[in-house]
TORKOL-4160 file (C-alpha; in steps of 0.2 Angstrom, whole numbers, padded with zeros to 4 digits, m for minus):
394
<pt num="1" X="0000" Y="0000" Z="0000"/>
<pt num="2" X="0014" Y="0012" Z="0005"/>
<pt num="3" X="0023" Y="0008" Z="m0012"/>
<pt num="4" X="0007" Y="0011" Z="m0022"/>
<pt num="5" X="0005" Y="0028" Z="m0013"/>
<pt num="6" X="0023" Y="0033" Z="m0016"/>
<pt num="7" X="0022" Y="0028" Z="m0034"/>
<pt num="8" X="0006" Y="0038" Z="m0038"/>
<pt num="9" X="0013" Y="0053" Z="m0028"/>
<pt num="10" X="0030" Y="0053" Z="m0037"/>
<pt num="11" X="0021" Y="0051" Z="m0054"/>
<pt num="12" X="0010" Y="0066" Z="m0050"/>
<pt num="13" X="0025" Y="0076" Z="m0045"/>
<pt num="14" X="0034" Y="0071" Z="m0061"/>
<pt num="15" X="0020" Y="0076" Z="m0072"/>
<pt num="16" X="0020" Y="0094" Z="m0065"/>
<pt num="17" X="0039" Y="0094" Z="m0067"/>
<pt num="18" X="0036" Y="0089" Z="m0085"/>
<pt num="19" X="0025" Y="0104" Z="m0087"/>
<pt num="20" X="0038" Y="0116" Z="m0080"/>
<pt num="21" X="0053" Y="0109" Z="m0091"/>
<pt num="22" X="0043" Y="0110" Z="m0107"/>
<pt num="23" X="0034" Y="0126" Z="m0107"/>
<pt num="24" X="0050" Y="0136" Z="m0110"/>
<pt num="25" X="0054" Y="0130" Z="m0127"/>
<pt num="26" X="0040" Y="0136" Z="m0138"/>
<pt num="27" X="0041" Y="0153" Z="m0128"/>
<pt num="28" X="0059" Y="0157" Z="m0127"/>
<pt num="29" X="0063" Y="0156" Z="m0146"/>
<pt num="30" X="0051" Y="0170" Z="m0152"/>
<pt num="31" X="0053" Y="0180" Z="m0136"/>
<pt num="32" X="0071" Y="0180" Z="m0138"/>
<pt num="33" X="0070" Y="0187" Z="m0156"/>
<pt num="34" X="0058" Y="0201" Z="m0150"/>
<pt num="35" X="0071" Y="0205" Z="m0137"/>
<pt num="36" X="0084" Y="0207" Z="m0151"/>
<pt num="37" X="0094" Y="0191" Z="m0148"/>
<pt num="38" X="0101" Y="0181" Z="m0162"/>
<pt num="39" X="0099" Y="0162" Z="m0164"/>
<pt num="40" X="0115" Y="0158" Z="m0157"/>
<pt num="41" X="0113" Y="0169" Z="m0141"/>
<pt num="42" X="0095" Y="0161" Z="m0139"/>
<pt num="43" X="0102" Y="0143" Z="m0140"/>
<pt num="44" X="0117" Y="0148" Z="m0129"/>
<pt num="45" X="0105" Y="0153" Z="m0114"/>
<pt num="46" X="0098" Y="0135" Z="m0115"/>
<pt num="47" X="0116" Y="0128" Z="m0118"/>
<pt num="48" X="0124" Y="0137" Z="m0102"/>
<pt num="49" X="0109" Y="0132" Z="m0091"/>
<pt num="50" X="0111" Y="0114" Z="m0097"/>
<pt num="51" X="0129" Y="0113" Z="m0094"/>
<pt num="52" X="0125" Y="0119" Z="m0076"/>
<pt num="53" X="0113" Y="0105" Z="m0074"/>
<pt num="54" X="0126" Y="0093" Z="m0081"/>
<pt num="55" X="0139" Y="0098" Z="m0068"/>
<pt num="56" X="0126" Y="0098" Z="m0054"/>
<pt num="57" X="0115" Y="0083" Z="m0057"/>
<pt num="58" X="0128" Y="0069" Z="m0052"/>
<pt num="59" X="0131" Y="0079" Z="m0036"/>
<pt num="60" X="0113" Y="0080" Z="m0031"/>
<pt num="61" X="0111" Y="0061" Z="m0036"/>
<pt num="62" X="0125" Y="0056" Z="m0024"/>
<pt num="63" X="0118" Y="0068" Z="m0010"/>
<pt num="64" X="0101" Y="0059" Z="m0012"/>
<pt num="65" X="0110" Y="0043" Z="m0007"/>
<pt num="66" X="0116" Y="0051" Z="0009"/>
<pt num="67" X="0101" Y="0062" Z="0014"/>
<pt num="68" X="0086" Y="0053" Z="0006"/>
<pt num="69" X="0076" Y="0056" Z="m0010"/>
<pt num="70" X="0062" Y="0067" Z="m0003"/>
<pt num="71" X="0073" Y="0082" Z="0003"/>
<pt num="72" X="0082" Y="0083" Z="m0013"/>
<pt num="73" X="0066" Y="0082" Z="m0023"/>
<pt num="74" X="0059" Y="0097" Z="m0013"/>
<pt num="75" X="0075" Y="0107" Z="m0015"/>
<pt num="76" X="0074" Y="0105" Z="m0034"/>
<pt num="77" X="0055" Y="0109" Z="m0035"/>
<pt num="78" X="0055" Y="0124" Z="m0025"/>
<pt num="79" X="0072" Y="0129" Z="m0033"/>
<pt num="80" X="0063" Y="0128" Z="m0050"/>
<pt num="81" X="0049" Y="0139" Z="m0044"/>
<pt num="82" X="0060" Y="0153" Z="m0037"/>
<pt num="83" X="0072" Y="0152" Z="m0052"/>
<pt num="84" X="0057" Y="0153" Z="m0065"/>
<pt num="85" X="0051" Y="0169" Z="m0056"/>
<pt num="86" X="0069" Y="0177" Z="m0057"/>
<pt num="87" X="0071" Y="0173" Z="m0075"/>
<pt num="88" X="0053" Y="0180" Z="m0079"/>
<pt num="89" X="0058" Y="0196" Z="m0070"/>
<pt num="90" X="0073" Y="0199" Z="m0082"/>
<pt num="91" X="0062" Y="0194" Z="m0097"/>
<pt num="92" X="0050" Y="0208" Z="m0092"/>
<pt num="93" X="0064" Y="0220" Z="m0090"/>
<pt num="94" X="0069" Y="0216" Z="m0108"/>
<pt num="95" X="0052" Y="0218" Z="m0115"/>
<pt num="96" X="0050" Y="0235" Z="m0107"/>
<pt num="97" X="0067" Y="0240" Z="m0113"/>
<pt num="98" X="0074" Y="0243" Z="m0096"/>
<pt num="99" X="0087" Y="0230" Z="m0101"/>
<pt num="100" X="0094" Y="0227" Z="m0118"/>
<pt num="101" X="0109" Y="0221" Z="m0128"/>
<pt num="102" X="0123" Y="0212" Z="m0120"/>
<pt num="103" X="0117" Y="0217" Z="m0102"/>
<pt num="104" X="0101" Y="0208" Z="m0105"/>
<pt num="105" X="0109" Y="0193" Z="m0113"/>
<pt num="106" X="0121" Y="0191" Z="m0098"/>
<pt num="107" X="0108" Y="0194" Z="m0085"/>
<pt num="108" X="0097" Y="0180" Z="m0094"/>
<pt num="109" X="0112" Y="0169" Z="m0093"/>
<pt num="110" X="0116" Y="0172" Z="m0075"/>
<pt num="111" X="0097" Y="0169" Z="m0070"/>
<pt num="112" X="0097" Y="0153" Z="m0080"/>
<pt num="113" X="0113" Y="0147" Z="m0071"/>
<pt num="114" X="0106" Y="0150" Z="m0054"/>
<pt num="115" X="0090" Y="0142" Z="m0059"/>
<pt num="116" X="0098" Y="0126" Z="m0066"/>
<pt num="117" X="0110" Y="0124" Z="m0052"/>
<pt num="118" X="0095" Y="0121" Z="m0040"/>
<pt num="119" X="0082" Y="0113" Z="m0050"/>
<pt num="120" X="0094" Y="0100" Z="m0056"/>
<pt num="121" X="0091" Y="0092" Z="m0039"/>
<pt num="122" X="0074" Y="0085" Z="m0043"/>
<pt num="123" X="0076" Y="0074" Z="m0058"/>
<pt num="124" X="0090" Y="0062" Z="m0052"/>
<pt num="125" X="0082" Y="0061" Z="m0035"/>
<pt num="126" X="0065" Y="0057" Z="m0042"/>
<pt num="127" X="0073" Y="0044" Z="m0054"/>
<pt num="128" X="0082" Y="0035" Z="m0040"/>
<pt num="129" X="0066" Y="0036" Z="m0030"/>
<pt num="130" X="0057" Y="0026" Z="m0043"/>
<pt num="131" X="0072" Y="0013" Z="m0043"/>
<pt num="132" X="0070" Y="0012" Z="m0024"/>
<pt num="133" X="0052" Y="0006" Z="m0026"/>
<pt num="134" X="0054" Y="m0006" Z="m0041"/>
<pt num="135" X="0063" Y="m0022" Z="m0042"/>
<pt num="136" X="0073" Y="m0029" Z="m0056"/>
<pt num="137" X="0059" Y="m0036" Z="m0066"/>
<pt num="138" X="0049" Y="m0021" Z="m0066"/>
<pt num="139" X="0063" Y="m0008" Z="m0067"/>
<pt num="140" X="0060" Y="m0004" Z="m0086"/>
<pt num="141" X="0042" Y="m0002" Z="m0083"/>
<pt num="142" X="0045" Y="0009" Z="m0069"/>
<pt num="143" X="0056" Y="0020" Z="m0078"/>
<pt num="144" X="0043" Y="0020" Z="m0092"/>
<pt num="145" X="0030" Y="0025" Z="m0081"/>
<pt num="146" X="0041" Y="0040" Z="m0075"/>
<pt num="147" X="0044" Y="0045" Z="m0092"/>
<pt num="148" X="0025" Y="0043" Z="m0096"/>
<pt num="149" X="0021" Y="0055" Z="m0082"/>
<pt num="150" X="0035" Y="0067" Z="m0087"/>
<pt num="151" X="0028" Y="0067" Z="m0105"/>
<pt num="152" X="0010" Y="0069" Z="m0099"/>
<pt num="153" X="0017" Y="0085" Z="m0091"/>
<pt num="154" X="0025" Y="0089" Z="m0108"/>
<pt num="155" X="0009" Y="0089" Z="m0116"/>
<pt num="156" X="0002" Y="0102" Z="m0104"/>
<pt num="157" X="0017" Y="0113" Z="m0105"/>
<pt num="158" X="0017" Y="0118" Z="m0123"/>
<pt num="159" X="m0002" Y="0119" Z="m0123"/>
<pt num="160" X="0000" Y="0132" Z="m0110"/>
<pt num="161" X="0012" Y="0141" Z="m0122"/>
<pt num="162" X="m0003" Y="0146" Z="m0132"/>
<pt num="163" X="m0008" Y="0158" Z="m0118"/>
<pt num="164" X="0007" Y="0168" Z="m0125"/>
<pt num="165" X="m0006" Y="0176" Z="m0137"/>
<pt num="166" X="m0014" Y="0184" Z="m0121"/>
<pt num="167" X="0003" Y="0189" Z="m0114"/>
<pt num="168" X="0020" Y="0183" Z="m0120"/>
<pt num="169" X="0026" Y="0178" Z="m0102"/>
<pt num="170" X="0009" Y="0172" Z="m0095"/>
<pt num="171" X="0014" Y="0154" Z="m0098"/>
<pt num="172" X="0031" Y="0156" Z="m0088"/>
<pt num="173" X="0022" Y="0165" Z="m0074"/>
<pt num="174" X="0009" Y="0151" Z="m0072"/>
<pt num="175" X="0022" Y="0137" Z="m0072"/>
<pt num="176" X="0032" Y="0146" Z="m0058"/>
<pt num="177" X="0016" Y="0146" Z="m0048"/>
<pt num="178" X="0012" Y="0128" Z="m0053"/>
<pt num="179" X="0030" Y="0122" Z="m0048"/>
<pt num="180" X="0028" Y="0130" Z="m0030"/>
<pt num="181" X="0011" Y="0121" Z="m0028"/>
<pt num="182" X="0020" Y="0106" Z="m0033"/>
<pt num="183" X="0033" Y="0108" Z="m0020"/>
<pt num="184" X="0019" Y="0110" Z="m0007"/>
<pt num="185" X="0010" Y="0094" Z="m0013"/>
<pt num="186" X="0026" Y="0084" Z="m0012"/>
<pt num="187" X="0030" Y="0090" Z="0005"/>
<pt num="188" X="0013" Y="0084" Z="0011"/>
<pt num="189" X="0010" Y="0068" Z="0002"/>
<pt num="190" X="0027" Y="0061" Z="m0004"/>
<pt num="191" X="0032" Y="0047" Z="0008"/>
<pt num="192" X="0051" Y="0045" Z="0012"/>
<pt num="193" X="0059" Y="0033" Z="0000"/>
<pt num="194" X="0061" Y="0015" Z="0007"/>
<pt num="195" X="0079" Y="0017" Z="0003"/>
<pt num="196" X="0092" Y="0031" Z="m0002"/>
<pt num="197" X="0099" Y="0035" Z="0015"/>
<pt num="198" X="0114" Y="0024" Z="0014"/>
<pt num="199" X="0129" Y="0025" Z="0026"/>
<pt num="200" X="0142" Y="0035" Z="0016"/>
<pt num="201" X="0156" Y="0022" Z="0019"/>
<pt num="202" X="0145" Y="0009" Z="0009"/>
<pt num="203" X="0143" Y="0020" Z="m0006"/>
<pt num="204" X="0154" Y="0017" Z="m0021"/>
<pt num="205" X="0158" Y="0033" Z="m0030"/>
<pt num="206" X="0153" Y="0030" Z="m0048"/>
<pt num="207" X="0161" Y="0038" Z="m0063"/>
<pt num="208" X="0156" Y="0041" Z="m0080"/>
<pt num="209" X="0170" Y="0030" Z="m0086"/>
<pt num="210" X="0163" Y="0015" Z="m0076"/>
<pt num="211" X="0162" Y="0001" Z="m0088"/>
<pt num="212" X="0145" Y="m0005" Z="m0082"/>
<pt num="213" X="0137" Y="0012" Z="m0087"/>
<pt num="214" X="0148" Y="0019" Z="m0100"/>
<pt num="215" X="0139" Y="0012" Z="m0115"/>
<pt num="216" X="0123" Y="0020" Z="m0108"/>
<pt num="217" X="0132" Y="0037" Z="m0105"/>
<pt num="218" X="0139" Y="0037" Z="m0123"/>
<pt num="219" X="0121" Y="0033" Z="m0129"/>
<pt num="220" X="0113" Y="0046" Z="m0118"/>
<pt num="221" X="0124" Y="0060" Z="m0123"/>
<pt num="222" X="0122" Y="0056" Z="m0142"/>
<pt num="223" X="0103" Y="0054" Z="m0140"/>
<pt num="224" X="0100" Y="0070" Z="m0132"/>
<pt num="225" X="0112" Y="0080" Z="m0142"/>
<pt num="226" X="0103" Y="0076" Z="m0158"/>
<pt num="227" X="0086" Y="0079" Z="m0149"/>
<pt num="228" X="0092" Y="0095" Z="m0143"/>
<pt num="229" X="0098" Y="0101" Z="m0160"/>
<pt num="230" X="0080" Y="0099" Z="m0166"/>
<pt num="231" X="0071" Y="0105" Z="m0151"/>
<pt num="232" X="0081" Y="0121" Z="m0150"/>
<pt num="233" X="0080" Y="0126" Z="m0168"/>
<pt num="234" X="0063" Y="0120" Z="m0174"/>
<pt num="235" X="0056" Y="0136" Z="m0167"/>
<pt num="236" X="0066" Y="0145" Z="m0180"/>
<pt num="237" X="0061" Y="0133" Z="m0193"/>
<pt num="238" X="0042" Y="0135" Z="m0190"/>
<pt num="239" X="0044" Y="0154" Z="m0189"/>
<pt num="240" X="0054" Y="0156" Z="m0205"/>
<pt num="241" X="0045" Y="0143" Z="m0216"/>
<pt num="242" X="0028" Y="0148" Z="m0211"/>
<pt num="243" X="0031" Y="0167" Z="m0209"/>
<pt num="244" X="0023" Y="0168" Z="m0191"/>
<pt num="245" X="0023" Y="0182" Z="m0179"/>
<pt num="246" X="0031" Y="0180" Z="m0161"/>
<pt num="247" X="0014" Y="0174" Z="m0153"/>
<pt num="248" X="0009" Y="0163" Z="m0168"/>
<pt num="249" X="0026" Y="0154" Z="m0167"/>
<pt num="250" X="0023" Y="0150" Z="m0149"/>
<pt num="251" X="0006" Y="0143" Z="m0152"/>
<pt num="252" X="0011" Y="0133" Z="m0168"/>
<pt num="253" X="0027" Y="0126" Z="m0161"/>
<pt num="254" X="0019" Y="0122" Z="m0145"/>
<pt num="255" X="0006" Y="0112" Z="m0154"/>
<pt num="256" X="0020" Y="0102" Z="m0162"/>
<pt num="257" X="0028" Y="0099" Z="m0145"/>
<pt num="258" X="0011" Y="0093" Z="m0138"/>
<pt num="259" X="0010" Y="0080" Z="m0152"/>
<pt num="260" X="0028" Y="0074" Z="m0149"/>
<pt num="261" X="0023" Y="0072" Z="m0130"/>
<pt num="262" X="0007" Y="0063" Z="m0134"/>
<pt num="263" X="0017" Y="0051" Z="m0146"/>
<pt num="264" X="0030" Y="0048" Z="m0132"/>
<pt num="265" X="0017" Y="0045" Z="m0119"/>
<pt num="266" X="0008" Y="0033" Z="m0130"/>
<pt num="267" X="0024" Y="0023" Z="m0134"/>
<pt num="268" X="0028" Y="0022" Z="m0115"/>
<pt num="269" X="0010" Y="0017" Z="m0110"/>
<pt num="270" X="0006" Y="0005" Z="m0125"/>
<pt num="271" X="0024" Y="m0002" Z="m0129"/>
<pt num="272" X="0036" Y="0000" Z="m0114"/>
<pt num="273" X="0023" Y="m0005" Z="m0101"/>
<pt num="274" X="0015" Y="m0020" Z="m0110"/>
<pt num="275" X="0030" Y="m0028" Z="m0119"/>
<pt num="276" X="0045" Y="m0036" Z="m0110"/>
<pt num="277" X="0060" Y="m0030" Z="m0119"/>
<pt num="278" X="0079" Y="m0026" Z="m0115"/>
<pt num="279" X="0083" Y="m0008" Z="m0112"/>
<pt num="280" X="0096" Y="m0008" Z="m0125"/>
<pt num="281" X="0084" Y="m0015" Z="m0138"/>
<pt num="282" X="0072" Y="m0001" Z="m0134"/>
<pt num="283" X="0085" Y="0012" Z="m0139"/>
<pt num="284" X="0089" Y="0002" Z="m0155"/>
<pt num="285" X="0071" Y="0001" Z="m0160"/>
<pt num="286" X="0070" Y="0020" Z="m0158"/>
<pt num="287" X="0085" Y="0024" Z="m0169"/>
<pt num="288" X="0077" Y="0022" Z="m0186"/>
<pt num="289" X="0061" Y="0030" Z="m0180"/>
<pt num="290" X="0071" Y="0046" Z="m0175"/>
<pt num="291" X="0081" Y="0046" Z="m0191"/>
<pt num="292" X="0065" Y="0046" Z="m0201"/>
<pt num="293" X="0058" Y="0061" Z="m0191"/>
<pt num="294" X="0074" Y="0071" Z="m0194"/>
<pt num="295" X="0075" Y="0068" Z="m0213"/>
<pt num="296" X="0056" Y="0073" Z="m0214"/>
<pt num="297" X="0060" Y="0089" Z="m0204"/>
<pt num="298" X="0075" Y="0093" Z="m0216"/>
<pt num="299" X="0065" Y="0093" Z="m0232"/>
<pt num="300" X="0048" Y="0100" Z="m0225"/>
<pt num="301" X="0043" Y="0118" Z="m0227"/>
<pt num="302" X="0024" Y="0117" Z="m0222"/>
<pt num="303" X="0015" Y="0115" Z="m0206"/>
<pt num="304" X="0008" Y="0098" Z="m0208"/>
<pt num="305" X="0024" Y="0088" Z="m0212"/>
<pt num="306" X="0034" Y="0097" Z="m0199"/>
<pt num="307" X="0021" Y="0093" Z="m0186"/>
<pt num="308" X="0020" Y="0075" Z="m0191"/>
<pt num="309" X="0039" Y="0074" Z="m0190"/>
<pt num="310" X="0037" Y="0080" Z="m0172"/>
<pt num="311" X="0025" Y="0066" Z="m0168"/>
<pt num="312" X="0037" Y="0053" Z="m0175"/>
<pt num="313" X="0051" Y="0060" Z="m0165"/>
<pt num="314" X="0040" Y="0058" Z="m0149"/>
<pt num="315" X="0037" Y="0040" Z="m0153"/>
<pt num="316" X="0056" Y="0037" Z="m0154"/>
<pt num="317" X="0061" Y="0047" Z="m0139"/>
<pt num="318" X="0047" Y="0038" Z="m0129"/>
<pt num="319" X="0055" Y="0022" Z="m0132"/>
<pt num="320" X="0073" Y="0027" Z="m0130"/>
<pt num="321" X="0073" Y="0037" Z="m0114"/>
<pt num="322" X="0066" Y="0024" Z="m0102"/>
<pt num="323" X="0078" Y="0011" Z="m0110"/>
<pt num="324" X="0092" Y="0023" Z="m0106"/>
<pt num="325" X="0087" Y="0025" Z="m0088"/>
<pt num="326" X="0082" Y="0007" Z="m0085"/>
<pt num="327" X="0098" Y="0000" Z="m0092"/>
<pt num="328" X="0109" Y="0011" Z="m0082"/>
<pt num="329" X="0100" Y="0008" Z="m0066"/>
<pt num="330" X="0100" Y="m0011" Z="m0069"/>
<pt num="331" X="0119" Y="m0010" Z="m0071"/>
<pt num="332" X="0123" Y="m0006" Z="m0053"/>
<pt num="333" X="0117" Y="m0011" Z="m0035"/>
<pt num="334" X="0104" Y="m0003" Z="m0024"/>
<pt num="335" X="0116" Y="0007" Z="m0014"/>
<pt num="336" X="0121" Y="0016" Z="m0030"/>
<pt num="337" X="0104" Y="0021" Z="m0037"/>
<pt num="338" X="0106" Y="0039" Z="m0033"/>
<pt num="339" X="0123" Y="0041" Z="m0040"/>
<pt num="340" X="0119" Y="0031" Z="m0056"/>
<pt num="341" X="0103" Y="0041" Z="m0058"/>
<pt num="342" X="0113" Y="0057" Z="m0057"/>
<pt num="343" X="0126" Y="0052" Z="m0070"/>
<pt num="344" X="0112" Y="0045" Z="m0082"/>
<pt num="345" X="0101" Y="0061" Z="m0079"/>
<pt num="346" X="0116" Y="0072" Z="m0083"/>
<pt num="347" X="0116" Y="0065" Z="m0101"/>
<pt num="348" X="0101" Y="0075" Z="m0106"/>
<pt num="349" X="0109" Y="0092" Z="m0100"/>
<pt num="350" X="0126" Y="0088" Z="m0108"/>
<pt num="351" X="0116" Y="0085" Z="m0124"/>
<pt num="352" X="0107" Y="0101" Z="m0122"/>
<pt num="353" X="0123" Y="0110" Z="m0119"/>
<pt num="354" X="0131" Y="0103" Z="m0135"/>
<pt num="355" X="0116" Y="0102" Z="m0146"/>
<pt num="356" X="0110" Y="0120" Z="m0145"/>
<pt num="357" X="0127" Y="0127" Z="m0149"/>
<pt num="358" X="0129" Y="0115" Z="m0164"/>
<pt num="359" X="0111" Y="0118" Z="m0170"/>
<pt num="360" X="0111" Y="0137" Z="m0168"/>
<pt num="361" X="0127" Y="0138" Z="m0178"/>
<pt num="362" X="0123" Y="0126" Z="m0192"/>
<pt num="363" X="0105" Y="0134" Z="m0194"/>
<pt num="364" X="0112" Y="0151" Z="m0198"/>
<pt num="365" X="0120" Y="0144" Z="m0214"/>
<pt num="366" X="0108" Y="0129" Z="m0218"/>
<pt num="367" X="0092" Y="0124" Z="m0209"/>
<pt num="368" X="0092" Y="0108" Z="m0220"/>
<pt num="369" X="0110" Y="0103" Z="m0215"/>
<pt num="370" X="0104" Y="0105" Z="m0196"/>
<pt num="371" X="0092" Y="0091" Z="m0197"/>
<pt num="372" X="0103" Y="0080" Z="m0208"/>
<pt num="373" X="0117" Y="0082" Z="m0196"/>
<pt num="374" X="0106" Y="0076" Z="m0181"/>
<pt num="375" X="0100" Y="0061" Z="m0192"/>
<pt num="376" X="0118" Y="0056" Z="m0194"/>
<pt num="377" X="0121" Y="0057" Z="m0176"/>
<pt num="378" X="0108" Y="0044" Z="m0173"/>
<pt num="379" X="0114" Y="0033" Z="m0188"/>
<pt num="380" X="0131" Y="0032" Z="m0179"/>
<pt num="381" X="0123" Y="0028" Z="m0163"/>
<pt num="382" X="0113" Y="0014" Z="m0171"/>
<pt num="383" X="0129" Y="0007" Z="m0176"/>
<pt num="384" X="0137" Y="0008" Z="m0159"/>
<pt num="385" X="0121" Y="0000" Z="m0150"/>
<pt num="386" X="0122" Y="m0015" Z="m0162"/>
<pt num="387" X="0139" Y="m0020" Z="m0155"/>
<pt num="388" X="0133" Y="m0020" Z="m0137"/>
<pt num="389" X="0128" Y="m0035" Z="m0127"/>
<pt num="390" X="0112" Y="m0035" Z="m0116"/>
<pt num="391" X="0112" Y="m0026" Z="m0100"/>
<pt num="392" X="0118" Y="m0034" Z="m0084"/>
<pt num="393" X="0106" Y="m0036" Z="m0070"/>
<pt num="394" X="0110" Y="m0034" Z="m0052"/>
């Protein structure tokens, strides 16, 4: 009964976190252009904050092994709320012309660094919490459920971005309030994890180079680098190809992100939850699907095929992400779940550090080449995965 309550409460929290993480993407691209920032500056804001998350996430994961999962989740959720408010204030100053140029750009960078350093606590602790309440046989399904909850939030987040038509920053203000309420919900209803408060002398310090998890780290960084290239430049593609205004771009791009999240949710509910399959196999299956999506993006100039490509991408990511997290989790024993969750969770931020910089730079010269380059990353990743053995089980 306690495990059921823990699972449901954790999944509810992950859903709200998904809303918070996803609402920024369809809003920042057009707002950044309205503030006078170029493509590389806009993508750099995401890249620098992602680098911060990459550096901080493993430390928060290890800390959750010592202090418990719930306190670290609470730090991350409340930190996300406060950081969002700070970022919004600076955006408001930019829109009112009280800040501009390099001063605005560096203020936004600093705000995102502060935001990212604290919010990065939530995801590794939540992932480790899910590992604590699942056994070896149900680990992949547990990670799939966590991904499905996060994707459910990712459906709501871009949908909220449609409120930018009323006020450009209204979606971001709403998500800051929602994150704060989520923190209060977790404080009241999330039970302490049954594990995750280990004696420090029993905790092995995992490294990225550990042979048990290195294949998943390589796969994760490549996976999220390609994904970030697309996610951070498709706002430009929609706006440029369809000749949209700032508010229209937020709404149209947001609808594509909603379809992507729905597809990811469907793949996790109807495939990951129902079919017993090795984590590596899930990632392998996802590669051709993602390559197809990126090729379609490269050669499409109208709304329908661009949006369909996002739906295909969501299907692939919905398979790959839980495979990555479950494979890494199964590779190490129970006392290292916080540490491995921190390392595996940092793959996304590292990808979102590298990807936006690559994507922003290539897009300025050739939008088509941007998505073909992302497709080539996944082709190489498919070849890499084909050489790996099935994941070990501890």
